[in-house]
N, CA, C and O atoms as CSV, one atom per row, in Angstrom:
chain,resi,resn,atom,element,x,y,z
A,1,MET,N,N,36.545,89.204,59.617
A,1,MET,CA,C,37.245,88.010,59.501
A,1,MET,C,C,36.934,87.052,60.716
A,1,MET,O,O,37.200,85.852,60.644
A,2,GLN,N,N,36.396,87.587,61.768
A,2,GLN,CA,C,35.942,86.838,63.053
A,2,GLN,C,C,34.839,86.136,62.823
A,2,GLN,O,O,34.686,84.968,63.182
A,3,THR,N,N,33.743,87.037,62.010
A,3,THR,CA,C,32.773,85.962,61.959
A,3,THR,C,C,32.937,84.810,60.682
A,3,THR,O,O,32.272,83.775,60.733
A,4,LYS,N,N,33.736,85.038,59.706
A,4,LYS,CA,C,33.976,83.925,58.661
A,4,LYS,C,C,34.733,82.650,59.351
A,4,LYS,O,O,34.579,81.510,58.912
A,5,ARG,N,N,35.565,82.950,60.472
A,5,ARG,CA,C,35.975,81.931,61.162
A,5,ARG,C,C,35.043,81.264,61.865
A,5,ARG,O,O,35.155,80.039,61.843
A,6,LYS,N,N,34.051,81.777,62.555
A,6,LYS,CA,C,32.880,81.418,63.296
A,6,LYS,C,C,32.173,80.465,62.237
A,6,LYS,O,O,31.877,79.317,62.569
A,7,ILE,N,N,31.913,80.930,61.002
A,7,ILE,CA,C,31.150,80.219,60.092
A,7,ILE,C,C,31.713,78.940,59.761
A,7,ILE,O,O,31.025,77.924,59.667
A,8,LEU,N,N,33.117,78.978,59.560
A,8,LEU,CA,C,34.037,77.804,59.181
A,8,LEU,C,C,34.079,76.727,60.456
A,8,LEU,O,O,34.330,75.526,60.355
A,9,SER,N,N,33.824,77.330,61.471
A,9,SER,CA,C,34.022,76.256,62.650
A,9,SER,C,C,32.675,75.934,63.106
A,9,SER,O,O,32.640,75.407,64.218
A,10,LEU,N,N,31.519,76.127,62.500
A,10,LEU,CA,C,30.185,75.637,62.738
A,10,LEU,C,C,29.921,74.030,62.129
A,10,LEU,O,O,30.330,73.654,61.030
A,11,PRO,N,N,29.263,73.310,62.956
A,11,PRO,CA,C,28.832,71.934,62.566
A,11,PRO,C,C,28.261,71.989,61.092
A,11,PRO,O,O,27.761,72.989,60.576
A,12,ASN,N,N,28.366,71.167,60.698
A,12,ASN,CA,C,27.815,70.940,59.034
A,12,ASN,C,C,26.448,71.746,58.584
A,12,ASN,O,O,26.384,72.690,57.796
A,13,GLU,N,N,25.395,71.125,59.287
A,13,GLU,CA,C,24.225,71.260,59.137
A,13,GLU,C,C,24.033,73.065,59.362
A,13,GLU,O,O,23.482,73.781,58.525
A,14,GLN,N,N,24.515,73.473,60.437
A,14,GLN,CA,C,24.444,75.056,60.930
A,14,GLN,C,C,25.232,75.682,59.737
A,14,GLN,O,O,24.679,76.629,59.177
A,15,SER,N,N,26.345,75.315,59.314
A,15,SER,CA,C,26.961,76.159,58.094
A,15,SER,C,C,26.204,76.088,56.833
A,15,SER,O,O,26.009,77.138,56.221
A,16,LEU,N,N,25.750,74.959,56.366
A,16,LEU,CA,C,24.672,74.984,55.510
A,16,LEU,C,C,23.535,75.919,55.521
A,16,LEU,O,O,23.275,76.736,54.637
A,17,LEU,N,N,22.891,75.717,56.599
A,17,LEU,CA,C,21.876,76.933,56.929
A,17,LEU,C,C,22.410,78.296,56.846
A,17,LEU,O,O,21.707,79.162,56.327
A,18,LEU,N,N,23.683,78.611,57.339
A,18,LEU,CA,C,23.972,79.881,57.093
A,18,LEU,C,C,24.203,80.319,55.556
A,18,LEU,O,O,23.916,81.422,55.090
A,19,GLN,N,N,24.690,79.399,54.968
A,19,GLN,CA,C,24.906,79.514,53.601
A,19,GLN,C,C,23.487,79.800,52.810
A,19,GLN,O,O,23.414,80.687,51.960
A,20,GLN,N,N,22.573,79.120,53.103
A,20,GLN,CA,C,21.247,79.510,52.497
A,20,GLN,C,C,20.645,80.714,53.094
A,20,GLN,O,O,19.786,81.296,52.432
A,21,ILE,N,N,20.965,81.156,54.218
A,21,ILE,CA,C,20.436,82.404,54.795
A,21,ILE,C,C,20.988,83.402,53.982
A,21,ILE,O,O,20.220,84.241,53.513
A,22,THR,N,N,22.595,83.476,53.649
A,22,THR,CA,C,23.266,84.621,53.183
A,22,THR,C,C,23.087,84.525,51.627
A,22,THR,O,O,23.502,85.521,51.034
A,23,ALA,N,N,22.562,83.548,50.855
A,23,ALA,CA,C,22.752,83.516,49.673
A,23,ALA,C,C,21.950,84.843,48.744
A,23,ALA,O,O,20.881,85.269,49.181
A,24,SER,N,N,22.375,85.270,47.826
A,24,SER,CA,C,21.853,86.310,46.927
A,24,SER,C,C,20.829,85.933,46.228
A,24,SER,O,O,20.701,84.760,45.880
A,25,ILE,N,N,19.990,86.835,45.937
A,25,ILE,CA,C,18.926,86.632,44.957
A,25,ILE,C,C,19.499,86.449,43.798
A,25,ILE,O,O,20.436,87.201,43.528
A,26,PRO,N,N,19.110,85.445,42.841
A,26,PRO,CA,C,19.725,85.224,41.663
A,26,PRO,C,C,19.906,86.665,40.862
A,26,PRO,O,O,18.981,87.461,41.026
A,27,SER,N,N,20.793,87.001,40.176
A,27,SER,CA,C,21.622,88.033,39.638
A,27,SER,C,C,20.470,88.367,38.545
A,27,SER,O,O,19.944,89.480,38.532
A,28,HIS,N,N,20.120,87.397,37.671
A,28,HIS,CA,C,19.049,87.902,36.597
A,28,HIS,C,C,17.592,88.197,37.196
A,28,HIS,O,O,16.892,89.037,36.631
A,29,LEU,N,N,17.210,87.647,38.121
A,29,LEU,CA,C,15.946,88.099,38.876
A,29,LEU,C,C,16.136,89.398,39.316
A,29,LEU,O,O,15.313,90.247,38.973
A,30,GLN,N,N,17.215,89.748,40.118
A,30,GLN,CA,C,17.404,91.009,40.419
A,30,GLN,C,C,17.560,92.216,39.604
A,30,GLN,O,O,17.138,93.335,39.896
A,31,GLU,N,N,18.110,91.932,38.714
A,31,GLU,CA,C,18.347,92.995,37.403
A,31,GLU,C,C,16.947,93.197,36.823
A,31,GLU,O,O,16.510,94.344,36.728
A,32,ARG,N,N,16.262,92.210,36.452
A,32,ARG,CA,C,15.079,92.258,35.799
A,32,ARG,C,C,14.064,93.133,36.621
A,32,ARG,O,O,13.364,94.022,36.135
A,33,TYR,N,N,14.093,92.731,37.998
A,33,TYR,CA,C,13.119,93.342,39.020
A,33,TYR,C,C,13.606,94.945,38.791
A,33,TYR,O,O,12.838,95.746,38.257
A,34,ASP,N,N,14.765,95.280,39.182
A,34,ASP,CA,C,15.306,96.722,39.147
A,34,ASP,C,C,14.721,97.461,37.924
A,34,ASP,O,O,13.893,98.369,37.994
A,35,LEU,N,N,15.297,96.918,36.711
A,35,LEU,CA,C,14.626,97.324,35.368
A,35,LEU,C,C,12.901,97.626,35.558
A,35,LEU,O,O,12.466,98.725,35.213
A,36,LEU,N,N,12.188,96.822,35.993
A,36,LEU,CA,C,10.788,96.974,35.708
A,36,LEU,C,C,10.298,98.228,36.677
A,36,LEU,O,O,9.577,99.183,36.386
A,37,ILE,N,N,10.997,97.862,38.037
A,37,ILE,CA,C,10.920,99.167,38.844
A,37,ILE,C,C,11.074,100.420,38.316
A,37,ILE,O,O,10.207,101.294,38.313
A,38,SER,N,N,12.203,100.506,37.859
A,38,SER,CA,C,12.689,101.828,37.009
A,38,SER,C,C,11.508,102.299,35.986
A,38,SER,O,O,11.031,103.429,35.883
A,39,LYS,N,N,11.205,101.245,35.335
A,39,LYS,CA,C,10.194,101.552,34.106
A,39,LYS,C,C,8.975,102.030,34.817
A,39,LYS,O,O,8.469,103.127,34.579
A,40,ARG,N,N,8.459,101.084,35.800
A,40,ARG,CA,C,7.237,101.551,36.587
A,40,ARG,C,C,7.538,103.016,37.067
A,40,ARG,O,O,6.679,103.831,36.730
A,41,GLN,N,N,8.465,103.440,37.700
A,41,GLN,CA,C,8.805,104.832,38.057
A,41,GLN,C,C,8.775,105.921,36.923
A,41,GLN,O,O,8.530,107.107,37.146
A,42,ASP,N,N,8.967,105.554,36.059
A,42,ASP,CA,C,9.079,106.343,34.720
A,42,ASP,C,C,7.767,106.470,34.129
A,42,ASP,O,O,7.557,107.371,33.317
A,43,ASN,N,N,6.918,105.698,34.442
A,43,ASN,CA,C,5.554,105.292,33.920
A,43,ASN,C,C,5.523,104.897,32.457
A,43,ASN,O,O,4.833,105.363,31.550
A,44,THR,N,N,6.472,103.887,32.437
A,44,THR,CA,C,6.606,103.378,30.738
A,44,THR,C,C,6.430,101.706,30.819
A,44,THR,O,O,6.744,101.001,29.861
A,45,LEU,N,N,5.930,101.190,31.987
A,45,LEU,CA,C,5.518,99.805,32.030
A,45,LEU,C,C,4.396,99.472,31.563
A,45,LEU,O,O,3.311,99.980,31.845
A,46,THR,N,N,4.665,98.375,30.636
A,46,THR,CA,C,3.378,97.776,30.003
A,46,THR,C,C,2.753,97.140,30.908
A,46,THR,O,O,3.268,97.017,32.020
A,47,ASP,N,N,1.347,96.530,30.583
A,47,ASP,CA,C,0.618,95.747,31.401
A,47,ASP,C,C,1.128,94.238,31.669
A,47,ASP,O,O,0.881,93.590,32.686
A,48,LYS,N,N,1.939,93.774,30.485
A,48,LYS,CA,C,2.456,92.515,30.636
A,48,LYS,C,C,3.776,92.711,31.524
A,48,LYS,O,O,4.058,91.825,32.331
A,49,GLU,N,N,4.539,93.767,31.410
A,49,GLU,CA,C,5.518,93.850,32.466
A,49,GLU,C,C,5.110,94.159,33.641
A,49,GLU,O,O,5.834,93.692,34.520
A,50,TYR,N,N,4.074,94.875,34.074
A,50,TYR,CA,C,3.337,95.181,35.127
A,50,TYR,C,C,3.244,93.516,35.841
A,50,TYR,O,O,3.786,93.186,36.896
A,51,GLN,N,N,2.540,92.764,35.087
A,51,GLN,CA,C,2.343,91.656,35.640
A,51,GLN,C,C,3.410,90.781,35.985
A,51,GLN,O,O,3.228,90.070,36.973
A,52,GLU,N,N,4.628,90.677,35.291
A,52,GLU,CA,C,5.928,90.314,35.384
A,52,GLU,C,C,6.482,90.639,36.627
A,52,GLU,O,O,7.045,89.850,37.386
A,53,LEU,N,N,6.235,92.245,36.863
A,53,LEU,CA,C,6.695,92.810,37.911
A,53,LEU,C,C,6.190,92.228,39.386
A,53,LEU,O,O,6.930,92.062,40.355
A,54,ILE,N,N,4.918,91.986,39.343
A,54,ILE,CA,C,3.950,91.477,40.476
A,54,ILE,C,C,4.861,90.134,40.638
A,54,ILE,O,O,5.477,90.007,41.697
A,55,ASN,N,N,4.974,89.135,39.644
A,55,ASN,CA,C,5.361,87.761,39.769
A,55,ASN,C,C,6.728,87.735,40.150
A,55,ASN,O,O,7.061,86.686,40.702
A,56,LEU,N,N,7.585,88.564,40.015
A,56,LEU,CA,C,9.052,88.767,40.250
A,56,LEU,C,C,9.103,89.108,41.802
A,56,LEU,O,O,9.857,88.589,42.625
A,57,GLY,N,N,8.219,90.012,42.012
A,57,GLY,CA,C,8.037,90.266,43.718
A,57,GLY,C,C,7.605,89.263,44.409
A,57,GLY,O,O,8.146,89.111,45.505
A,58,GLU,N,N,6.751,88.487,44.092
A,58,GLU,CA,C,6.148,87.106,44.876
A,58,GLU,C,C,7.355,86.148,44.795
A,58,GLU,O,O,7.526,85.506,45.831
A,59,GLN,N,N,8.217,85.910,43.811
A,59,GLN,CA,C,9.293,85.188,43.743
A,59,GLN,C,C,10.360,85.409,44.970
A,59,GLN,O,O,10.902,84.616,45.739
A,60,ILE,N,N,10.423,86.799,44.819
A,60,ILE,CA,C,11.423,87.538,45.662
A,60,ILE,C,C,11.265,87.255,47.210
A,60,ILE,O,O,12.102,86.797,47.988
A,61,GLU,N,N,9.874,87.680,47.461
A,61,GLU,CA,C,9.292,87.344,48.771
A,61,GLU,C,C,9.196,85.901,49.374
A,61,GLU,O,O,9.052,85.582,50.554
A,62,ALA,N,N,9.315,85.102,48.246
A,62,ALA,CA,C,9.224,83.664,48.786
A,62,ALA,C,C,10.681,83.126,49.092
A,62,ALA,O,O,10.831,82.054,49.678
A,63,ILE,N,N,11.668,83.843,48.709
A,63,ILE,CA,C,12.927,83.494,48.753
A,63,ILE,C,C,13.208,84.341,49.918
A,63,ILE,O,O,14.093,83.809,50.590
A,64,ASP,N,N,12.798,85.469,50.432
A,64,ASP,CA,C,12.843,86.048,51.576
A,64,ASP,C,C,12.299,85.199,52.958
A,64,ASP,O,O,12.841,85.139,54.061
A,65,VAL,N,N,10.981,84.541,52.476
A,65,VAL,CA,C,10.307,83.692,53.735
A,65,VAL,C,C,11.319,82.575,53.818
A,65,VAL,O,O,11.771,82.364,54.943
A,66,THR,N,N,11.697,81.923,52.959
A,66,THR,CA,C,12.793,80.601,53.048
A,66,THR,C,C,13.987,81.176,53.982
A,66,THR,O,O,14.429,80.509,54.917
A,67,ARG,N,N,14.478,82.477,53.653
A,67,ARG,CA,C,15.528,82.832,54.361
A,67,ARG,C,C,15.176,82.844,56.020
A,67,ARG,O,O,15.786,82.250,56.909
A,68,LEU,N,N,14.164,83.589,56.119
A,68,LEU,CA,C,13.710,83.642,57.425
A,68,LEU,C,C,13.112,82.150,58.044
A,68,LEU,O,O,13.150,81.967,59.260
A,69,GLU,N,N,12.706,81.379,57.372
A,69,GLU,CA,C,12.773,80.193,57.881
A,69,GLU,C,C,13.942,79.098,58.300
A,69,GLU,O,O,13.866,78.182,59.119
A,70,LYS,N,N,14.964,79.474,57.523
A,70,LYS,CA,C,16.315,78.952,57.628
A,70,LYS,C,C,16.878,79.725,58.951
A,70,LYS,O,O,17.504,79.105,59.812
A,71,LEU,N,N,16.664,80.844,59.033
A,71,LEU,CA,C,17.098,81.819,60.104
A,71,LEU,C,C,16.568,81.136,61.572
A,71,LEU,O,O,17.225,80.963,62.598
A,72,THR,N,N,15.312,80.848,61.330
A,72,THR,CA,C,14.747,80.327,62.703
A,72,THR,C,C,15.153,78.968,62.843
A,72,THR,O,O,15.230,78.496,63.977
A,73,GLU,N,N,15.410,78.314,61.897
A,73,GLU,CA,C,15.946,76.891,62.131
A,73,GLU,C,C,17.163,76.844,62.831
A,73,GLU,O,O,17.375,76.102,63.790
A,74,LEU,N,N,18.117,77.797,62.251
A,74,LEU,CA,C,19.490,77.822,62.911
A,74,LEU,C,C,19.512,78.432,64.066
A,74,LEU,O,O,20.514,78.272,64.763
A,75,ALA,N,N,18.396,79.293,64.562
A,75,ALA,CA,C,18.286,80.038,66.020
A,75,ALA,C,C,18.128,78.678,66.853
A,75,ALA,O,O,18.882,78.407,67.788
A,76,LYS,N,N,16.983,77.765,66.392
A,76,LYS,CA,C,16.490,76.580,67.238
A,76,LYS,C,C,17.729,75.746,67.589
A,76,LYS,O,O,17.982,75.219,68.673
A,77,LEU,N,N,18.565,75.727,66.280
A,77,LEU,CA,C,19.687,74.452,66.659
A,77,LEU,C,C,20.601,74.964,67.629
A,77,LEU,O,O,21.143,74.265,68.484
A,78,ARG,N,N,20.785,76.341,67.468
A,78,ARG,CA,C,21.521,77.097,68.471
A,78,ARG,C,C,21.087,77.243,69.832
A,78,ARG,O,O,21.845,77.421,70.785
A,79,GLN,N,N,19.968,77.170,69.879
A,79,GLN,CA,C,19.255,77.482,71.251
A,79,GLN,C,C,19.318,78.893,71.575
A,79,GLN,O,O,19.628,79.312,72.690
A,80,MET,N,N,18.966,79.745,70.405
A,80,MET,CA,C,19.432,81.223,70.632
A,80,MET,C,C,18.137,81.816,70.083
A,80,MET,O,O,17.453,81.199,69.266
A,81,SER,N,N,17.805,83.061,70.559
A,81,SER,CA,C,17.164,83.974,69.831
A,81,SER,C,C,17.248,84.302,68.356
A,81,SER,O,O,18.390,84.218,67.906
A,82,LEU,N,N,16.393,84.622,67.579
A,82,LEU,CA,C,16.809,85.265,66.379
A,82,LEU,C,C,17.656,86.459,66.401
A,82,LEU,O,O,18.668,86.618,65.718
A,83,ASN,N,N,17.123,87.342,67.303
A,83,ASN,CA,C,18.187,88.753,67.571
A,83,ASN,C,C,19.573,87.972,67.704
A,83,ASN,O,O,20.478,88.261,66.921
A,84,SER,N,N,19.738,87.116,68.551
A,84,SER,CA,C,21.224,86.894,68.906
A,84,SER,C,C,21.765,86.119,67.907
A,84,SER,O,O,22.994,86.186,67.870
A,85,VAL,N,N,21.196,85.321,66.987
A,85,VAL,CA,C,21.619,84.710,66.040
A,85,VAL,C,C,22.292,85.690,64.930
A,85,VAL,O,O,23.368,85.496,64.366
A,86,ILE,N,N,21.297,86.925,64.724
A,86,ILE,CA,C,21.577,87.869,63.825
A,86,ILE,C,C,22.589,88.525,64.272
A,86,ILE,O,O,23.417,88.698,63.378
A,87,GLU,N,N,22.972,89.091,65.538
A,87,GLU,CA,C,24.069,89.811,66.026
A,87,GLU,C,C,25.135,88.972,66.040
A,87,GLU,O,O,26.215,89.495,65.767
A,88,GLU,N,N,25.122,87.566,66.335
A,88,GLU,CA,C,26.546,86.554,66.576
A,88,GLU,C,C,27.205,86.619,64.945
A,88,GLU,O,O,28.428,86.663,64.810
A,89,PHE,N,N,26.448,86.620,63.949
A,89,PHE,CA,C,26.765,86.511,62.782
A,89,PHE,C,C,26.782,87.680,61.812
A,89,PHE,O,O,27.018,87.690,60.604
A,90,GLN,N,N,26.438,88.762,62.734
A,90,GLN,CA,C,26.349,90.248,61.931
A,90,GLN,C,C,25.699,90.392,60.730
A,90,GLN,O,O,26.085,91.012,59.739
A,91,LEU,N,N,24.419,89.612,60.932
A,91,LEU,CA,C,23.341,89.783,59.702
A,91,LEU,C,C,22.505,91.020,59.602
A,91,LEU,O,O,22.091,91.282,60.731
A,92,GLN,N,N,22.211,91.628,58.984
A,92,GLN,CA,C,21.468,92.960,58.798
A,92,GLN,C,C,20.453,92.783,57.934
A,92,GLN,O,O,20.706,92.783,56.730
A,93,PRO,N,N,19.054,92.592,58.424
A,93,PRO,CA,C,17.989,92.901,57.484
A,93,PRO,C,C,18.146,94.437,57.019
A,93,PRO,O,O,18.782,95.287,57.642
A,94,GLN,N,N,17.506,94.621,55.909
A,94,GLN,CA,C,17.384,95.862,55.019
A,94,GLN,C,C,15.963,96.147,54.938
A,94,GLN,O,O,15.182,95.212,54.762
A,95,VAL,N,N,15.596,97.196,55.034
A,95,VAL,CA,C,14.207,97.864,54.787
A,95,VAL,C,C,14.489,98.488,53.419
A,95,VAL,O,O,15.461,99.242,53.354
A,96,LEU,N,N,13.692,98.249,52.215
A,96,LEU,CA,C,13.859,98.918,51.089
A,96,LEU,C,C,12.637,99.396,50.601
A,96,LEU,O,O,11.573,98.973,51.053
A,97,VAL,N,N,12.693,100.208,49.753
A,97,VAL,CA,C,11.691,100.864,49.041
A,97,VAL,C,C,11.441,100.286,47.782
A,97,VAL,O,O,12.330,100.520,46.963
A,98,VAL,N,N,10.446,99.560,47.355
A,98,VAL,CA,C,10.157,98.871,46.316
A,98,VAL,C,C,8.887,99.387,45.640
A,98,VAL,O,O,8.182,100.077,46.377
A,99,GLY,N,N,8.504,99.224,44.556
A,99,GLY,CA,C,7.256,99.419,43.844
A,99,GLY,C,C,6.183,98.453,44.193
A,99,GLY,O,O,6.370,97.238,44.126
A,100,CYS,N,N,5.141,98.950,44.539
A,100,CYS,CA,C,4.038,98.067,45.066
A,100,CYS,C,C,3.139,97.946,43.734
A,100,CYS,O,O,3.410,98.572,42.709
A,101,VAL,N,N,1.957,97.009,43.866
A,101,VAL,CA,C,1.196,96.722,42.927
A,101,VAL,C,C,0.099,98.066,42.728
A,101,VAL,O,O,-0.690,97.998,41.785
A,102,SER,N,N,0.078,98.926,43.369
A,102,SER,CA,C,-0.804,100.052,43.258
A,102,SER,C,C,-0.204,101.255,42.599
A,102,SER,O,O,0.812,101.021,41.945
A,103,ASP,N,N,-0.557,102.294,42.630
A,103,ASP,CA,C,0.075,103.473,41.917
A,103,ASP,C,C,0.953,104.165,42.738
A,103,ASP,O,O,1.812,104.912,42.269
A,104,SER,N,N,0.810,103.983,43.884
A,104,SER,CA,C,1.926,104.625,44.934
A,104,SER,C,C,2.900,103.564,45.211
A,104,SER,O,O,2.769,102.370,44.941
A,105,VAL,N,N,4.123,104.276,45.912
A,105,VAL,CA,C,5.321,103.246,46.081
A,105,VAL,C,C,5.030,102.888,47.718
A,105,VAL,O,O,4.379,103.709,48.364
A,106,THR,N,N,5.418,101.909,48.239
A,106,THR,CA,C,5.089,101.666,49.487
A,106,THR,C,C,6.630,101.001,50.212
A,106,THR,O,O,7.578,100.547,49.572
A,107,HIS,N,N,6.532,101.099,51.475
A,107,HIS,CA,C,7.808,100.682,52.290
A,107,HIS,C,C,7.374,99.067,52.416
A,107,HIS,O,O,6.330,98.733,52.977
A,108,HIS,N,N,8.284,98.138,51.840
A,108,HIS,CA,C,8.028,97.016,52.027
A,108,HIS,C,C,9.104,96.366,52.742
A,108,HIS,O,O,10.228,96.631,52.316
A,109,LEU,N,N,9.020,95.495,53.834
A,109,LEU,CA,C,10.056,94.950,54.506
A,109,LEU,C,C,10.394,93.920,53.794
A,109,LEU,O,O,9.506,93.075,53.677
A,110,ARG,N,N,11.642,93.650,53.143
A,110,ARG,CA,C,12.364,92.499,52.642
A,110,ARG,C,C,13.188,91.863,53.547
A,110,ARG,O,O,14.377,92.178,53.522
A,111,LEU,N,N,12.788,90.977,54.397
A,111,LEU,CA,C,13.325,90.599,55.403
A,111,LEU,C,C,14.569,89.651,54.857
A,111,LEU,O,O,14.462,88.778,53.996
A,112,LEU,N,N,15.697,90.007,55.519
A,112,LEU,CA,C,16.971,89.369,55.018
A,112,LEU,C,C,17.438,89.680,53.564
A,112,LEU,O,O,18.468,89.104,53.214
A,113,SER,N,N,16.915,90.393,52.787
A,113,SER,CA,C,17.383,90.480,51.627
A,113,SER,C,C,18.737,91.044,51.129
A,113,SER,O,O,19.291,90.938,50.035
A,114,ALA,N,N,19.149,91.764,52.424
A,114,ALA,CA,C,20.614,92.400,52.182
A,114,ALA,C,C,21.949,91.572,52.913
A,114,ALA,O,O,23.077,91.965,53.208
A,115,LEU,N,N,21.264,90.237,53.057
A,115,LEU,CA,C,22.194,88.939,53.460
A,115,LEU,C,C,22.753,88.293,52.385
A,115,LEU,O,O,22.296,87.252,51.915
A,116,ARG,N,N,23.976,89.020,51.870
A,116,ARG,CA,C,24.514,88.308,50.720
A,116,ARG,C,C,25.905,88.000,51.341
A,116,ARG,O,O,26.746,87.376,50.694
């Protein structure tokens, strides 16, 4: 509740940045990505789906990069460190295990992907 009040009292530019930082990955992208990861883990992924998985992963990474850029911009506007902004707004990055492009599964840090 306290965090929501902070957000509402922010200057317009900062409020907009925070909305962009906390925006979810579009549900259709996330659902398709999750399905393809599941198929990959079951070894039922076709070559075409494999390429789609790579493309979706790149799209999600681009979204995460944009979030990090917006977070950096917000920190500069507030004249604070990234860690301080993350703490102030209780933003928690999450490390997820996702399928990689090779035959193994790797840990891939999807910065800010949990910020929804």
